[in-house]
C-alpha positions as CSV (number, residue, x, y, z in Angstrom):
1,M,-81.1,-36.1,108.5
2,T,-81.7,-39.3,106.6
3,T,-78.6,-41.4,106.0
4,L,-74.8,-41.5,106.4
5,T,-74.5,-41.4,102.7
6,L,-74.2,-37.9,101.2
7,P,-77.0,-37.0,98.7
8,P,-76.1,-36.6,95.1
9,L,-75.4,-32.9,95.4
10,S,-72.7,-30.6,94.1
11,L,-69.8,-29.9,96.3
12,A,-71.0,-26.3,96.6
13,A,-74.4,-27.4,97.8
14,R,-72.9,-29.7,100.4
15,R,-70.6,-26.9,101.6
16,T,-73.6,-24.6,102.0
17,R,-75.4,-27.2,104.1
18,V,-72.4,-27.7,106.3
19,L,-71.8,-24.0,106.8
20,G,-75.5,-23.7,107.6
21,V,-75.0,-25.9,110.6
22,V,-72.0,-23.8,111.6
23,R,-73.9,-20.5,111.2
24,R,-76.8,-21.8,113.2
25,D,-74.6,-22.8,116.1
26,F,-72.6,-19.5,115.9
27,A,-75.9,-17.5,116.0
28,A,-77.0,-19.3,119.1
29,L,-73.6,-18.8,120.7
30,R,-73.4,-15.1,119.8
31,R,-76.8,-14.5,121.5
32,S,-75.7,-16.2,124.7
33,P,-73.1,-14.3,126.8
34,I,-73.2,-17.2,129.3
35,R,-72.0,-19.7,126.6
36,M,-69.2,-17.3,125.6
37,F,-68.2,-17.0,129.2
38,E,-68.1,-20.8,129.6
39,I,-65.8,-21.3,126.7
40,L,-63.0,-19.3,128.5
41,F,-63.8,-19.7,132.2
42,W,-62.7,-23.2,133.0
43,P,-59.6,-23.3,130.7
44,T,-58.5,-20.0,132.2
45,V,-59.1,-21.2,135.8
46,E,-57.1,-24.4,135.0
47,L,-54.2,-22.5,133.4
48,V,-54.0,-20.0,136.3
49,L,-54.2,-22.8,138.9
50,W,-51.4,-24.9,137.3
51,G,-49.4,-21.7,136.6
52,F,-49.3,-20.9,140.4
53,V,-48.4,-24.5,141.1
54,T,-45.4,-24.3,138.8
55,L,-44.3,-21.0,140.4
56,F,-44.5,-22.6,143.8
57,L,-42.4,-25.6,142.6
58,Q,-39.8,-23.2,141.2
59,A,-39.7,-21.2,144.5
60,Q,-39.1,-24.5,146.4
61,K,-36.3,-25.3,144.0
62,V,-38.0,-28.5,142.9
63,P,-36.2,-29.9,139.9
64,F,-39.1,-29.3,137.5
65,V,-39.5,-27.5,134.2
66,V,-42.4,-25.0,134.3
67,S,-43.0,-25.4,130.6
68,F,-43.8,-29.1,131.1
69,L,-46.9,-28.3,133.2
70,L,-48.1,-25.3,131.1
71,G,-47.6,-27.2,127.9
72,A,-49.6,-30.1,129.3
73,V,-52.4,-27.8,130.4
74,L,-52.7,-26.2,126.9
75,L,-52.7,-29.6,125.1
76,W,-55.1,-31.1,127.6
77,Q,-57.6,-28.3,126.9
78,V,-57.4,-29.2,123.1
79,L,-58.4,-32.8,123.9
80,Q,-61.0,-31.9,126.5
81,K,-62.7,-29.2,124.5
82,A,-62.6,-31.1,121.2
83,S,-64.5,-33.9,123.0
84,N,-66.9,-31.8,125.0
85,E,-67.8,-29.1,122.4
86,I,-69.0,-31.6,119.8
87,S,-71.0,-33.4,122.5
88,I,-72.5,-30.2,123.8
89,A,-73.4,-29.0,120.3
90,F,-75.4,-32.2,119.8
91,L,-76.9,-32.1,123.3
92,E,-78.1,-28.5,122.7
93,D,-80.2,-29.8,119.9
94,I,-81.8,-32.2,122.4
95,W,-82.2,-29.5,125.1
96,S,-83.9,-27.1,122.6
97,R,-86.1,-30.0,121.2
98,N,-84.6,-29.4,117.8
99,L,-83.1,-32.8,117.1
100,L,-86.2,-34.2,115.4
101,N,-86.3,-31.1,113.2
102,V,-82.7,-31.7,112.1
103,Q,-83.5,-35.4,111.5
104,V,-86.4,-34.8,109.2
105,S,-84.6,-32.0,107.2
106,P,-82.7,-32.8,104.0
107,L,-79.5,-32.5,105.9
108,S,-77.5,-35.7,105.9
109,S,-75.8,-37.2,108.9
110,V,-72.3,-36.6,107.4
111,E,-73.1,-32.9,106.8
112,Y,-74.5,-32.5,110.3
113,L,-71.4,-34.1,111.9
114,V,-69.0,-32.1,109.8
115,G,-70.8,-28.9,110.8
116,L,-70.6,-29.8,114.4
117,V,-66.9,-30.6,114.0
118,L,-66.1,-27.3,112.3
119,F,-68.0,-25.3,114.9
120,S,-66.2,-27.1,117.7
121,L,-62.9,-26.5,116.0
122,G,-63.5,-22.8,116.0
123,K,-64.3,-22.8,119.7
124,V,-61.2,-24.9,120.5
125,A,-59.0,-22.5,118.4
126,F,-60.5,-19.5,120.2
127,A,-60.0,-20.9,123.7
128,V,-56.5,-22.1,123.0
129,A,-55.5,-18.8,121.5
130,V,-56.7,-16.9,124.7
131,M,-55.0,-19.5,126.9
132,A,-51.7,-19.2,125.0
133,A,-51.8,-15.4,125.3
134,L,-52.4,-15.7,129.1
135,A,-49.6,-18.2,129.5
136,L,-47.2,-15.9,127.7
137,G,-48.3,-12.8,129.6
138,L,-48.5,-14.3,133.0
139,Y,-45.8,-16.9,133.0
140,G,-43.6,-16.2,130.0
141,F,-44.5,-19.5,128.3
142,G,-44.9,-19.4,124.6
143,V,-46.5,-22.2,122.6
144,T,-43.7,-21.8,120.1
145,S,-41.5,-23.7,122.5
146,L,-43.3,-26.8,121.2
147,G,-41.7,-26.1,117.8
148,V,-43.2,-27.7,114.7
149,G,-44.5,-30.5,116.9
150,M,-47.3,-28.2,118.0
151,V,-49.3,-28.9,114.8
152,P,-49.2,-32.7,114.8
153,F,-49.7,-32.8,118.6
154,M,-52.8,-30.7,118.4
155,G,-54.1,-32.5,115.3
156,V,-53.8,-35.9,117.1
157,L,-55.6,-34.6,120.2
158,L,-58.4,-33.0,118.1
159,V,-59.2,-36.2,116.3
160,L,-59.1,-38.2,119.5
161,G,-61.4,-35.7,121.2
162,W,-63.9,-35.9,118.3
163,S,-63.9,-39.7,118.5
164,L,-64.6,-39.6,122.2
165,G,-67.4,-37.0,121.6
166,L,-68.9,-39.4,119.0
167,V,-69.0,-42.2,121.6
168,G,-70.9,-39.9,124.0
169,I,-73.4,-38.9,121.3
170,A,-73.9,-42.6,120.3
171,A,-74.5,-43.4,124.0
172,V,-77.2,-40.7,124.2
173,L,-78.8,-42.0,121.0
174,R,-78.8,-45.5,122.3
175,F,-79.6,-45.1,126.0
176,G,-81.4,-41.8,126.1
177,E,-80.8,-38.5,127.9
178,N,-79.8,-40.3,131.1
179,A,-76.5,-41.1,129.3
180,Q,-75.5,-37.5,129.0
181,V,-73.0,-38.0,131.8
182,I,-71.0,-40.2,129.4
183,A,-70.8,-37.4,126.9
184,W,-69.5,-35.0,129.6
185,S,-67.1,-37.3,131.4
186,L,-65.7,-39.8,128.9
187,V,-62.7,-37.7,128.2
188,F,-61.7,-37.6,131.9
189,V,-61.4,-41.4,131.8
190,V,-58.5,-40.9,129.4
191,Q,-56.8,-38.3,131.6
192,P,-55.1,-40.5,134.2
193,L,-53.9,-43.0,131.6
194,A,-52.5,-40.5,129.1
195,G,-49.6,-39.2,131.2
196,I,-50.7,-35.6,130.9
197,F,-49.0,-34.2,133.9
198,Y,-46.5,-37.1,134.6
199,P,-44.6,-39.7,132.5
200,V,-46.4,-42.8,131.6
201,S,-43.6,-44.8,133.3
202,V,-45.1,-44.0,136.7
203,L,-48.2,-46.0,135.9
204,P,-48.4,-49.7,136.9
205,A,-47.3,-52.1,134.2
206,P,-50.8,-53.2,133.1
207,L,-51.9,-49.5,132.8
208,Q,-48.8,-48.7,130.8
209,A,-49.9,-51.3,128.3
210,V,-53.3,-49.7,128.0
211,S,-51.7,-46.3,127.7
212,W,-49.7,-47.5,124.6
213,F,-53.1,-47.7,122.8
214,L,-54.1,-44.1,123.7
215,P,-53.0,-41.6,121.1
216,A,-52.9,-38.9,123.7
217,S,-50.2,-40.6,125.7
218,H,-47.8,-40.5,122.7
219,V,-48.6,-36.8,122.3
220,F,-47.8,-35.9,125.9
221,E,-44.7,-38.1,126.0
222,G,-43.6,-36.5,122.8
223,M,-44.2,-33.0,124.2
224,R,-41.9,-33.7,127.2
225,T,-39.3,-35.1,124.8
226,V,-39.3,-31.9,122.7
227,M,-39.3,-29.6,125.6
228,A,-36.4,-31.4,127.1
229,G,-34.4,-30.7,124.0
230,G,-35.0,-34.0,122.2
231,A,-36.1,-34.6,118.6
232,L,-39.7,-34.8,117.6
233,P,-40.7,-38.5,118.0
234,W,-42.2,-39.0,114.6
235,D,-42.5,-42.8,115.2
236,R,-44.8,-42.2,118.2
237,L,-46.8,-39.7,116.3
238,A,-47.3,-42.1,113.4
239,W,-48.5,-44.8,115.8
240,A,-50.8,-42.3,117.4
241,A,-52.2,-41.2,114.0
242,A,-52.8,-44.8,113.0
243,L,-54.7,-45.4,116.3
244,N,-56.7,-42.3,115.6
245,V,-57.8,-43.5,112.1
246,G,-59.0,-46.8,113.6
247,Y,-60.8,-45.2,116.5
248,L,-62.5,-42.6,114.3
249,A,-63.7,-45.2,111.9
250,G,-65.0,-47.3,114.8
251,T,-66.8,-44.4,116.4
252,L,-68.4,-43.3,113.2
253,G,-69.7,-46.9,112.8
254,L,-70.9,-46.8,116.4
255,F,-72.7,-43.5,115.7
256,A,-74.4,-44.8,112.6
257,W,-75.5,-47.9,114.5
258,A,-76.9,-45.9,117.4
259,L,-78.7,-43.5,115.0
260,R,-80.4,-46.4,113.2
261,Y,-81.4,-47.9,116.6
262,A,-82.9,-44.6,117.7
263,R,-84.9,-44.3,114.5
264,K,-86.1,-47.8,114.6
265,H,-87.3,-47.6,118.2
266,G,-88.8,-44.1,117.9
267,K,-86.4,-42.5,120.4
268,L,-85.7,-39.3,118.4
269,S,-89.3,-38.0,118.9
270,R,-89.0,-38.5,122.7
271,F,-85.8,-36.5,123.3
272,G,-86.4,-33.3,125.2
273,D,-89.8,-34.5,126.6
């Protein structure tokens, strides 16, 4: 993996390299039942937990809409898994002491990252599909209640999750394996500020200002608006998409800088020791 600039290859050759990364990670996943179990375990536990909470609130005649919580859980999993899966795919190259092999291969950084993103997208789609089926079977909640907003909502959260994952990867490249905790936990820093399970209006005024610059907050506010019978807030989604473009560009630059630093200081050969 030599540079962030793609080599002068045909589109078909580049696609083959990217799919090679995807096939490699899929082969490792297929041979590990534990990894398959992990993809579904925590999302399922969270869905069942919040589902029982909503049933309790309904039984207590709390003025609350069950779909709000279940919709929030499903969308939260899109953000969390998009961030964690791309980070885990990178960390697995470290744990298996394969990162240096990837680095000295003809594979470019762009091809490597695109492969990680595509593989994480497949894992997110699989987990969300299973969760959606469970939500429908157990609680009668269908993701179609989000209407056409489901596509842009999930799209915004996916890109934000990948940006957060890139920050975690950059931190590991710059500070070493001790920074793995950043890759795992960074997405949870966003959680209380994004208004996932409650409106942003309950936050203190300074935190509301911070929340305005989080694409996720506009998604979850928009979700509640749609589920309450309102129109899809395209203005908020446009602002969230613009923020995503800026954050993704910034995190790609951060990744490129951290990779150059790791190469210059010989860190790549020390990962996994």
